[in-house]
DRENDO-1510 file (C-alpha; in Angstrom, 1 decimal, always signed):
<recs>
REC; n; res; u; v; w
REC; 1; MET; +191.1; +234.5; +10.2 .
REC; 2; THR; +192.5; +231.6; +12.3 .
REC; 3; ASN; +191.7; +227.8; +13.0 .
REC; 4; ASP; +192.3; +227.3; +16.9 .
REC; 5; THR; +192.2; +223.4; +16.1 .
REC; 6; THR; +195.5; +221.9; +16.5 .
REC; 7; ALA; +194.9; +218.0; +16.3 .
REC; 8; SER; +193.0; +217.9; +12.6 .
REC; 9; THR; +195.5; +221.3; +10.4 .
REC; 10; ALA; +198.0; +219.9; +7.9 .
REC; 11; LEU; +201.3; +221.2; +7.6 .
REC; 12; PRO; +202.4; +223.2; +4.8 .
REC; 13; ILE; +205.9; +222.2; +5.6 .
REC; 14; ALA; +208.1; +218.6; +5.8 .
REC; 15; PRO; +208.9; +217.1; +9.7 .
REC; 16; GLY; +211.5; +217.7; +11.3 .
REC; 17; GLN; +214.6; +220.0; +12.6 .
REC; 18; TRP; +214.8; +222.9; +10.7 .
REC; 19; THR; +218.5; +225.3; +9.4 .
REC; 20; LEU; +218.0; +229.6; +10.1 .
REC; 21; ASP; +218.9; +230.7; +6.6 .
REC; 22; PRO; +220.1; +234.2; +8.2 .
REC; 23; LEU; +221.4; +235.6; +5.8 .
REC; 24; HIS; +217.8; +236.1; +4.6 .
REC; 25; SER; +216.4; +236.9; +7.9 .
REC; 26; ALA; +215.9; +239.0; +10.4 .
REC; 27; VAL; +214.4; +240.5; +13.7 .
REC; 28; ASN; +213.2; +244.3; +13.7 .
REC; 29; PHE; +211.5; +246.7; +15.9 .
REC; 30; THR; +209.3; +249.5; +16.0 .
REC; 31; ILE; +208.5; +252.3; +18.7 .
REC; 32; ARG; +207.7; +255.5; +19.0 .
REC; 33; HIS; +209.7; +258.5; +20.4 .
REC; 34; LEU; +208.4; +261.7; +22.0 .
REC; 35; GLY; +204.5; +259.9; +20.8 .
REC; 36; ILE; +204.6; +262.4; +16.9 .
REC; 37; ALA; +207.7; +259.6; +15.1 .
REC; 38; LYS; +208.5; +256.3; +15.3 .
REC; 39; VAL; +212.4; +254.5; +15.4 .
REC; 40; ARG; +212.5; +251.7; +13.4 .
REC; 41; GLY; +215.9; +249.6; +14.1 .
REC; 42; ARG; +216.9; +245.9; +13.8 .
REC; 43; PHE; +218.8; +243.1; +15.5 .
REC; 44; ASN; +221.9; +242.6; +13.7 .
REC; 45; THR; +223.0; +239.1; +15.2 .
REC; 46; PHE; +219.8; +236.3; +16.8 .
REC; 47; ASP; +219.4; +232.5; +16.1 .
REC; 48; ALA; +216.2; +230.6; +15.8 .
REC; 49; GLY; +214.9; +227.3; +15.8 .
REC; 50; LEU; +212.4; +225.9; +14.2 .
REC; 51; TYR; +211.1; +222.1; +15.3 .
REC; 52; VAL; +208.3; +220.8; +13.3 .
REC; 53; GLY; +206.5; +217.8; +14.4 .
REC; 54; ASP; +203.4; +216.0; +12.3 .
REC; 55; ARG; +200.7; +217.9; +13.7 .
REC; 56; ALA; +200.6; +222.2; +14.4 .
REC; 57; GLU; +200.4; +221.0; +18.5 .
REC; 58; ASP; +204.0; +219.3; +17.4 .
REC; 59; VAL; +205.6; +222.6; +16.2 .
REC; 60; GLN; +208.6; +223.9; +18.2 .
REC; 61; VAL; +210.1; +227.7; +18.3 .
REC; 62; SER; +213.1; +228.5; +19.6 .
REC; 63; ALA; +215.0; +231.9; +19.4 .
REC; 64; THR; +217.6; +234.2; +21.3 .
REC; 65; VAL; +218.1; +237.8; +20.0 .
REC; 66; ASP; +222.1; +239.3; +21.5 .
REC; 67; LEU; +220.5; +242.3; +22.6 .
REC; 68; ALA; +223.7; +244.5; +22.3 .
REC; 69; SER; +223.7; +243.5; +18.5 .
REC; 70; ILE; +221.0; +246.5; +18.3 .
REC; 71; ASP; +221.1; +249.0; +15.6 .
REC; 72; THR; +218.7; +252.0; +15.1 .
REC; 73; GLY; +221.0; +252.8; +12.5 .
REC; 74; ASN; +222.3; +256.3; +15.3 .
REC; 75; ALA; +225.9; +254.6; +17.1 .
REC; 76; ASP; +225.4; +257.6; +19.8 .
REC; 77; ARG; +221.1; +256.2; +20.2 .
REC; 78; ASP; +223.0; +252.7; +20.3 .
REC; 79; ALA; +225.0; +253.1; +22.8 .
REC; 80; HIS; +222.6; +254.5; +25.3 .
REC; 81; VAL; +219.7; +252.1; +24.6 .
REC; 82; ARG; +222.3; +249.1; +25.5 .
REC; 83; ALA; +223.3; +250.6; +28.7 .
REC; 84; PHE; +221.7; +250.8; +32.4 .
REC; 85; ASP; +219.0; +252.9; +32.1 .
REC; 86; LEU; +217.3; +251.1; +29.2 .
REC; 87; LEU; +218.0; +247.0; +28.1 .
REC; 88; ASP; +221.4; +247.0; +30.1 .
REC; 89; VAL; +223.1; +244.6; +27.9 .
REC; 90; GLU; +225.1; +244.1; +30.8 .
REC; 91; LYS; +222.6; +242.4; +33.4 .
REC; 92; ARG; +220.8; +241.3; +30.5 .
REC; 93; PRO; +222.5; +240.3; +27.6 .
REC; 94; THR; +219.8; +238.0; +25.5 .
REC; 95; MET; +216.8; +238.2; +25.2 .
REC; 96; THR; +214.5; +234.6; +24.6 .
REC; 97; TYR; +211.3; +233.4; +22.3 .
REC; 98; ARG; +210.0; +230.1; +22.7 .
REC; 99; SER; +206.1; +228.8; +21.6 .
REC; 100; THR; +204.2; +227.0; +23.6 .
REC; 101; ARG; +201.5; +227.1; +21.4 .
REC; 102; VAL; +200.9; +227.1; +17.2 .
REC; 103; SER; +197.6; +227.2; +15.3 .
REC; 104; GLY; +196.0; +227.8; +12.1 .
REC; 105; GLU; +196.4; +226.5; +8.3 .
REC; 106; GLY; +197.1; +228.3; +4.9 .
REC; 107; ALA; +199.1; +231.2; +5.4 .
REC; 108; ASP; +197.7; +232.2; +8.7 .
REC; 109; TRP; +199.2; +231.5; +11.5 .
REC; 110; THR; +198.9; +232.0; +15.6 .
REC; 111; MET; +201.5; +231.4; +17.5 .
REC; 112; SER; +201.8; +232.0; +22.0 .
REC; 113; GLY; +205.4; +232.0; +23.1 .
REC; 114; GLU; +206.9; +233.0; +25.8 .
REC; 115; LEU; +209.1; +235.9; +25.9 .
REC; 116; THR; +211.8; +236.5; +28.4 .
REC; 117; ILE; +214.1; +239.6; +28.9 .
REC; 118; GLY; +216.7; +239.3; +32.1 .
REC; 119; ASP; +214.7; +237.3; +34.7 .
REC; 120; VAL; +211.2; +238.6; +33.0 .
REC; 121; THR; +209.2; +236.3; +30.8 .
REC; 122; ARG; +206.0; +237.3; +29.5 .
REC; 123; PRO; +203.1; +235.7; +27.5 .
REC; 124; VAL; +203.9; +237.5; +23.5 .
REC; 125; PRO; +201.5; +235.4; +21.0 .
REC; 126; LEU; +203.1; +236.4; +17.1 .
REC; 127; ALA; +200.8; +236.4; +14.4 .
REC; 128; VAL; +202.7; +234.8; +12.1 .
REC; 129; GLU; +202.7; +234.8; +8.1 .
REC; 130; PHE; +204.0; +231.2; +5.8 .
REC; 131; GLY; +204.9; +232.9; +3.3 .
REC; 132; GLY; +205.7; +229.8; +1.7 .
REC; 133; LEU; +208.4; +226.8; +0.4 .
REC; 134; MET; +210.6; +227.1; -2.6 .
REC; 135; GLY; +213.9; +225.9; -3.8 .
REC; 136; MET; +216.8; +227.9; -4.3 .
REC; 137; PRO; +218.6; +227.3; -8.1 .
REC; 138; VAL; +222.2; +227.1; -6.0 .
REC; 139; GLU; +222.9; +223.8; -5.8 .
REC; 140; GLY; +222.2; +221.5; -2.1 .
REC; 141; ALA; +221.0; +224.7; -0.7 .
REC; 142; GLY; +217.4; +223.0; -0.5 .
REC; 143; ARG; +214.6; +224.0; -0.1 .
REC; 144; HIS; +213.5; +227.2; +2.1 .
REC; 145; ALA; +209.9; +228.0; +3.4 .
REC; 146; GLY; +209.5; +231.6; +4.7 .
REC; 147; PHE; +207.4; +233.4; +7.4 .
REC; 148; GLU; +206.5; +236.7; +9.0 .
REC; 149; ALA; +205.4; +237.3; +12.9 .
REC; 150; THR; +204.5; +240.3; +13.8 .
REC; 151; GLY; +203.1; +241.3; +17.2 .
REC; 152; GLU; +203.8; +243.8; +20.3 .
REC; 153; ILE; +205.3; +244.7; +23.6 .
REC; 154; ARG; +204.9; +246.5; +26.4 .
REC; 155; ARG; +208.3; +248.0; +27.4 .
REC; 156; GLY; +206.9; +248.1; +31.7 .
REC; 157; ASP; +205.8; +244.3; +31.7 .
REC; 158; PHE; +209.7; +243.5; +31.4 .
REC; 159; GLY; +211.1; +247.3; +33.7 .
REC; 160; LEU; +212.3; +248.4; +31.0 .
REC; 161; GLY; +209.8; +251.6; +31.6 .
REC; 162; PHE; +213.0; +254.0; +31.1 .
REC; 163; ALA; +211.6; +257.8; +29.6 .
REC; 164; PRO; +207.3; +257.2; +29.3 .
REC; 165; GLY; +206.7; +260.2; +27.5 .
REC; 166; VAL; +210.4; +260.0; +25.6 .
REC; 167; LEU; +209.9; +256.6; +24.5 .
REC; 168; GLY; +205.9; +254.6; +23.5 .
REC; 169; ASP; +205.7; +251.6; +26.1 .
REC; 170; VAL; +204.6; +249.2; +22.9 .
REC; 171; VAL; +207.2; +248.1; +20.9 .
REC; 172; LYS; +205.8; +246.5; +17.8 .
REC; 173; ILE; +207.8; +243.3; +16.5 .
REC; 174; GLN; +208.2; +242.4; +13.1 .
REC; 175; LEU; +210.1; +239.1; +12.7 .
REC; 176; ASP; +210.7; +238.2; +8.7 .
REC; 177; MET; +212.8; +234.5; +8.9 .
REC; 178; GLN; +213.4; +232.0; +6.0 .
REC; 179; PHE; +214.4; +228.2; +7.2 .
REC; 180; VAL; +216.2; +225.6; +4.7 .
REC; 181; GLU; +213.5; +222.4; +5.1 .
REC; 182; PRO; +216.0; +219.2; +7.3 .
REC; 183; GLY; +218.2; +217.6; +5.4 .
REC; 184; GLY; +218.7; +220.8; +2.8 .
REC; 185; ALA; +221.8; +222.1; +3.1 .
</recs>
């Protein structure tokens, strides 16, 4: 259950600028095809930042995803998705996310934020599960914090409504992120 009060919520991780561990992070998605099956994919090139303040209301998350790095396991399909009639990566090379509010406690958090694809920005809330904090067994690697964030967007909200009936409008997002504690790497 999510607590909407932010000012009194103790944060489970140390303040400072946390660094993304890209080798242990992933940006995944699922979309319906023909309304009967799911196509799963990921974006292979992305970056994210996590700034933790003293209170939940001070937390800032930002992310940039290279849309051309889409990978659905099928090169022909990926090339078509990159083309002008779908993502149009020539005009929309990236999508970005910026948090506007974080609230919660324990393992369950909610992040409100804004997703921008091309010249369209829409609010996108994410349910965030804090997986915990663990030291790496490698000398000097620092402690890692793990998070899973889930949410969904509607393609039509971003002007990506090509092929209704063939591709679903709803895209489900699953982010698995690990960040390294400040001063840890």
